[in-house]
MIPABA-538314 format. One record per residue (C-alpha): residue number from 0; x, y, z. Coordinates in steps of 0.1 Angstrom, whole numbers. Layout:
N
nr / east / north / up
NUM / X / Y / Z
...
This chain:
399
nr / east / north / up
0 / -45 / -207 / -542
1 / -71 / -224 / -520
2 / -99 / -202 / -504
3 / -93 / -193 / -469
4 / -114 / -216 / -446
5 / -142 / -196 / -428
6 / -161 / -200 / -394
7 / -138 / -229 / -381
8 / -143 / -220 / -342
9 / -171 / -235 / -322
10 / -184 / -220 / -289
11 / -178 / -250 / -268
12 / -138 / -245 / -276
13 / -141 / -208 / -268
14 / -156 / -214 / -232
15 / -127 / -241 / -227
16 / -100 / -218 / -236
17 / -114 / -192 / -214
18 / -116 / -216 / -186
19 / -80 / -227 / -192
20 / -66 / -188 / -192
21 / -37 / -200 / -214
22 / -21 / -177 / -239
23 / -32 / -186 / -276
24 / -44 / -173 / -310
25 / -69 / -192 / -328
26 / -82 / -182 / -363
27 / -119 / -183 / -375
28 / -108 / -175 / -411
29 / -110 / -142 / -431
30 / -84 / -127 / -406
31 / -109 / -130 / -376
32 / -87 / -143 / -347
33 / -97 / -153 / -310
34 / -69 / -143 / -286
35 / -63 / -150 / -251
36 / -36 / -132 / -232
37 / -14 / -148 / -203
38 / -34 / -127 / -180
39 / -66 / -146 / -191
40 / -82 / -116 / -212
41 / -101 / -130 / -242
42 / -105 / -107 / -273
43 / -114 / -107 / -309
44 / -89 / -93 / -332
45 / -94 / -86 / -371
46 / -63 / -89 / -392
47 / -62 / -71 / -427
48 / -39 / -54 / -449
49 / -41 / -16 / -456
50 / -19 / 3 / -479
51 / 7 / -27 / -481
52 / 10 / -31 / -442
53 / -5 / -57 / -418
54 / -31 / -40 / -392
55 / -48 / -55 / -363
56 / -83 / -41 / -351
57 / -97 / -51 / -318
58 / -134 / -57 / -321
59 / -141 / -65 / -286
60 / -137 / -89 / -256
61 / -151 / -122 / -251
62 / -176 / -133 / -239
63 / -190 / -97 / -240
64 / -188 / -100 / -279
65 / -200 / -137 / -288
66 / -189 / -156 / -316
67 / -217 / -148 / -340
68 / -214 / -111 / -332
69 / -177 / -111 / -338
70 / -182 / -127 / -373
71 / -208 / -100 / -381
72 / -186 / -72 / -371
73 / -156 / -88 / -389
74 / -178 / -91 / -422
75 / -188 / -53 / -417
76 / -149 / -43 / -414
77 / -139 / -65 / -443
78 / -164 / -45 / -465
79 / -148 / -11 / -453
80 / -115 / -24 / -462
81 / -126 / -34 / -496
82 / -140 / 0 / -499
83 / -105 / 15 / -493
84 / -111 / 25 / -457
85 / -88 / 17 / -427
86 / -112 / 8 / -397
87 / -84 / 9 / -372
88 / -72 / 42 / -380
89 / -106 / 56 / -379
90 / -111 / 41 / -346
91 / -79 / 58 / -333
92 / -92 / 91 / -347
93 / -128 / 86 / -330
94 / -112 / 78 / -296
95 / -95 / 111 / -290
96 / -79 / 120 / -257
97 / -108 / 140 / -248
98 / -128 / 110 / -249
99 / -111 / 95 / -220
100 / -128 / 80 / -191
101 / -117 / 84 / -153
102 / -111 / 48 / -153
103 / -86 / 52 / -182
104 / -70 / 82 / -165
105 / -65 / 59 / -133
106 / -50 / 33 / -154
107 / -26 / 55 / -170
108 / -16 / 72 / -135
109 / -14 / 37 / -120
110 / 9 / 25 / -149
111 / 31 / 58 / -152
112 / 33 / 77 / -120
113 / 24 / 52 / -91
114 / 57 / 31 / -94
115 / 78 / 61 / -91
116 / 64 / 68 / -56
117 / 74 / 56 / -23
118 / 62 / 22 / -12
119 / 42 / 33 / 16
120 / 27 / 61 / -7
121 / 18 / 35 / -34
122 / -3 / 15 / -8
123 / -23 / 47 / 4
124 / -26 / 61 / -32
125 / -35 / 27 / -44
126 / -67 / 22 / -22
127 / -77 / 57 / -31
128 / -74 / 51 / -69
129 / -98 / 21 / -63
130 / -123 / 45 / -46
131 / -120 / 70 / -75
132 / -126 / 40 / -100
133 / -157 / 29 / -80
134 / -172 / 62 / -79
135 / -160 / 79 / -111
136 / -147 / 53 / -133
137 / -173 / 55 / -161
138 / -175 / 93 / -163
139 / -156 / 112 / -190
140 / -124 / 130 / -178
141 / -137 / 162 / -195
142 / -170 / 162 / -179
143 / -160 / 158 / -141
144 / -167 / 190 / -120
145 / -159 / 200 / -85
146 / -194 / 187 / -74
147 / -182 / 153 / -84
148 / -150 / 155 / -66
149 / -170 / 165 / -33
150 / -196 / 137 / -39
151 / -170 / 111 / -42
152 / -155 / 124 / -7
153 / -189 / 121 / 8
154 / -198 / 89 / -6
155 / -172 / 71 / 18
156 / -172 / 72 / 54
157 / -136 / 80 / 58
158 / -116 / 98 / 87
159 / -102 / 132 / 81
160 / -68 / 120 / 71
161 / -79 / 94 / 48
162 / -104 / 117 / 30
163 / -75 / 143 / 26
164 / -55 / 115 / 9
165 / -84 / 109 / -13
166 / -86 / 146 / -24
167 / -48 / 147 / -28
168 / -50 / 116 / -51
169 / -80 / 131 / -72
170 / -59 / 164 / -75
171 / -30 / 143 / -88
172 / -48 / 124 / -113
173 / -66 / 157 / -129
174 / -33 / 174 / -127
175 / -20 / 148 / -150
176 / -52 / 150 / -173
177 / -44 / 188 / -175
178 / -8 / 180 / -183
179 / -19 / 158 / -210
180 / -43 / 184 / -224
181 / -74 / 162 / -215
182 / -88 / 191 / -197
183 / -80 / 227 / -192
184 / -87 / 231 / -157
185 / -82 / 207 / -128
186 / -116 / 204 / -112
187 / -103 / 195 / -78
188 / -85 / 230 / -77
189 / -104 / 251 / -51
190 / -120 / 222 / -32
191 / -113 / 226 / 5
192 / -117 / 195 / 26
193 / -127 / 216 / 57
194 / -156 / 230 / 38
195 / -168 / 192 / 29
196 / -163 / 175 / 61
197 / -154 / 202 / 87
198 / -119 / 212 / 101
199 / -90 / 188 / 109
200 / -95 / 173 / 143
201 / -69 / 184 / 168
202 / -38 / 163 / 168
203 / -39 / 138 / 196
204 / -14 / 145 / 224
205 / 10 / 118 / 231
206 / 5 / 97 / 264
207 / 30 / 90 / 290
208 / 21 / 62 / 311
209 / 25 / 63 / 347
210 / 49 / 40 / 366
211 / 17 / 20 / 380
212 / 3 / 18 / 342
213 / 38 / 4 / 331
214 / 37 / -22 / 359
215 / 4 / -33 / 345
216 / 15 / -34 / 311
217 / 46 / -52 / 318
218 / 26 / -79 / 333
219 / -4 / -78 / 308
220 / -24 / -108 / 305
221 / -20 / -115 / 266
222 / -2 / -141 / 248
223 / 35 / -143 / 254
224 / 42 / -133 / 218
225 / 23 / -102 / 221
226 / 36 / -94 / 256
227 / 72 / -97 / 243
228 / 64 / -76 / 215
229 / 50 / -47 / 236
230 / 80 / -50 / 260
231 / 106 / -48 / 234
232 / 85 / -18 / 218
233 / 86 / -1 / 251
234 / 123 / -10 / 259
235 / 136 / 2 / 226
236 / 114 / 32 / 217
237 / 115 / 23 / 181
238 / 85 / 30 / 158
239 / 60 / 0 / 157
240 / 65 / -5 / 119
241 / 103 / -10 / 125
242 / 97 / -38 / 147
243 / 68 / -54 / 128
244 / 90 / -53 / 96
245 / 123 / -65 / 113
246 / 140 / -96 / 99
247 / 159 / -121 / 120
248 / 191 / -112 / 102
249 / 187 / -76 / 116
250 / 190 / -88 / 153
251 / 226 / -97 / 162
252 / 223 / -116 / 196
253 / 259 / -122 / 198
254 / 268 / -86 / 197
255 / 235 / -75 / 217
256 / 228 / -52 / 187
257 / 197 / -46 / 165
258 / 202 / -27 / 133
259 / 172 / -6 / 119
260 / 173 / 1 / 85
261 / 173 / 35 / 68
262 / 138 / 45 / 59
263 / 118 / 78 / 50
264 / 113 / 83 / 87
265 / 149 / 81 / 98
266 / 184 / 70 / 91
267 / 199 / 35 / 97
268 / 206 / 31 / 132
269 / 221 / 3 / 155
270 / 204 / -1 / 188
271 / 222 / -16 / 218
272 / 203 / -44 / 235
273 / 206 / -47 / 270
274 / 208 / -83 / 282
275 / 171 / -84 / 291
276 / 160 / -71 / 259
277 / 183 / -95 / 242
278 / 166 / -125 / 261
279 / 131 / -111 / 249
280 / 142 / -110 / 214
281 / 156 / -146 / 216
282 / 123 / -158 / 231
283 / 103 / -139 / 205
284 / 122 / -153 / 176
285 / 112 / -191 / 186
286 / 75 / -182 / 179
287 / 84 / -172 / 142
288 / 95 / -206 / 131
289 / 107 / -208 / 95
290 / 97 / -172 / 88
291 / 126 / -146 / 78
292 / 106 / -120 / 98
293 / 108 / -118 / 137
294 / 68 / -114 / 137
295 / 55 / -131 / 110
296 / 19 / -128 / 99
297 / -7 / -148 / 117
298 / -28 / -152 / 86
299 / -26 / -176 / 58
300 / -42 / -152 / 33
301 / -16 / -124 / 40
302 / 13 / -149 / 37
303 / -2 / -162 / 4
304 / -7 / -127 / -10
305 / 31 / -119 / -4
306 / 47 / -151 / -19
307 / 44 / -173 / 13
308 / 59 / -152 / 40
309 / 51 / -118 / 52
310 / 55 / -97 / 85
311 / 26 / -91 / 109
312 / -3 / -68 / 100
313 / 4 / -32 / 115
314 / -30 / -35 / 133
315 / -25 / -68 / 151
316 / -6 / -54 / 180
317 / -29 / -22 / 185
318 / -58 / -48 / 182
319 / -44 / -69 / 210
320 / -37 / -38 / 233
321 / -74 / -27 / 227
322 / -87 / -63 / 236
323 / -66 / -62 / 268
324 / -78 / -28 / 279
325 / -116 / -38 / 270
326 / -116 / -74 / 283
327 / -92 / -71 / 314
328 / -100 / -37 / 323
329 / -66 / -30 / 338
330 / -59 / 5 / 357
331 / -44 / 19 / 323
332 / -55 / 46 / 299
333 / -61 / 38 / 264
334 / -30 / 40 / 245
335 / -16 / 31 / 211
336 / 20 / 14 / 203
337 / 33 / 50 / 193
338 / 25 / 63 / 226
339 / 51 / 39 / 239
340 / 79 / 61 / 225
341 / 67 / 92 / 243
342 / 65 / 71 / 274
343 / 101 / 61 / 271
344 / 116 / 95 / 262
345 / 96 / 111 / 294
346 / 107 / 85 / 317
347 / 143 / 84 / 304
348 / 144 / 123 / 312
349 / 131 / 116 / 346
350 / 158 / 91 / 351
351 / 185 / 118 / 344
352 / 193 / 110 / 305
353 / 200 / 142 / 287
354 / 176 / 156 / 261
355 / 199 / 149 / 233
356 / 205 / 113 / 241
357 / 170 / 107 / 247
358 / 160 / 121 / 213
359 / 188 / 99 / 198
360 / 173 / 68 / 213
361 / 141 / 77 / 194
362 / 162 / 81 / 161
363 / 156 / 117 / 160
364 / 181 / 140 / 145
365 / 195 / 170 / 163
366 / 182 / 202 / 153
367 / 197 / 231 / 138
368 / 235 / 236 / 130
369 / 244 / 208 / 156
370 / 222 / 183 / 138
371 / 240 / 191 / 104
372 / 276 / 189 / 117
373 / 275 / 164 / 145
374 / 279 / 131 / 130
375 / 288 / 112 / 161
376 / 265 / 81 / 168
377 / 266 / 82 / 206
378 / 264 / 46 / 206
379 / 278 / 41 / 242
380 / 258 / 69 / 256
381 / 226 / 53 / 240
382 / 238 / 20 / 256
383 / 240 / 35 / 292
384 / 205 / 51 / 287
385 / 190 / 19 / 276
386 / 205 / 1 / 304
387 / 191 / 27 / 329
388 / 157 / 24 / 314
389 / 154 / -13 / 310
390 / 168 / -17 / 345
391 / 138 / 5 / 356
392 / 112 / -18 / 337
393 / 128 / -50 / 349
394 / 118 / -41 / 385
395 / 81 / -37 / 374
396 / 80 / -71 / 362
397 / 59 / -94 / 386
398 / 57 / -62 / 409
């Protein structure tokens, strides 16, 4: 049998394959193979036989391990094989679970646990996993202490809620480490956020805009699309995310009805649309062009990240409110989109709408036993309440 041809690869080809990022496997002879994954990761793999079976040993990644270094490592490993040893088995034993780094623990959590969580939780946990990787990634899991956990929180200038999420995510990944027997004690247990950055700020009280403030808002100097968005939020009392994520096919203008799909914040609900609100929807949709969303993203990068189409960012309308308040200085207190819900409820009550109906207009479930057994949707009662409320708002336009 002809001898295996050795050292057939050249650096210029390696650099070209790395640039192409196309899945391939090229032999350098003697079992040494240059591999490129579909994801663009280049590695050196040594293939050999041990106890009658084919074995693969990863030597390192290219270009971290250059061609000459890979050949030297392969030669050394081939000597070990000739001596009756199995380098791959020895590598597995050497890298015991207690040698895991935090980066490896995060990767394990991201693959095995994160996909099982709610979408919104995946987003908030995901950005904090990145912070953990940045701050503790290279550390050994078994060597992380409470001081490291505290140091990571202090490293980032976060608000109380986000810092608390970071603490929760750290506790979650180290709880997994304890379950996998990488550590005996979770280093996060006993760390209190209030001792690190102070007590939680008082929950902000929701605002009720007055009649004069509503008149200013209904005639705000801002783009037509933003103004229509704020009017619809105010008229329907929905959560801002429910409008931002709404698709055109959820609004049935021929039936004067808007369907809000079920989510973790509430059950599915049909909102009866007063004629004026249906007109606002009809006009707002003209700004959306070919998007499936009523409020499509206004940035190309966000659209590209989401396959070419995406809904508006949750911050866009809040930022337009802040700009209007700061630049035009209307006689209106600073408010957020969520304050429009409390404003609607308060004014509905002042207009004579019952507490239960105003709560249902906000898609709040009735409390106690009544909430369990009363499954009636109160659609017509809510329609009357919306009509009363929107009639009040319509008189403020151009007032």
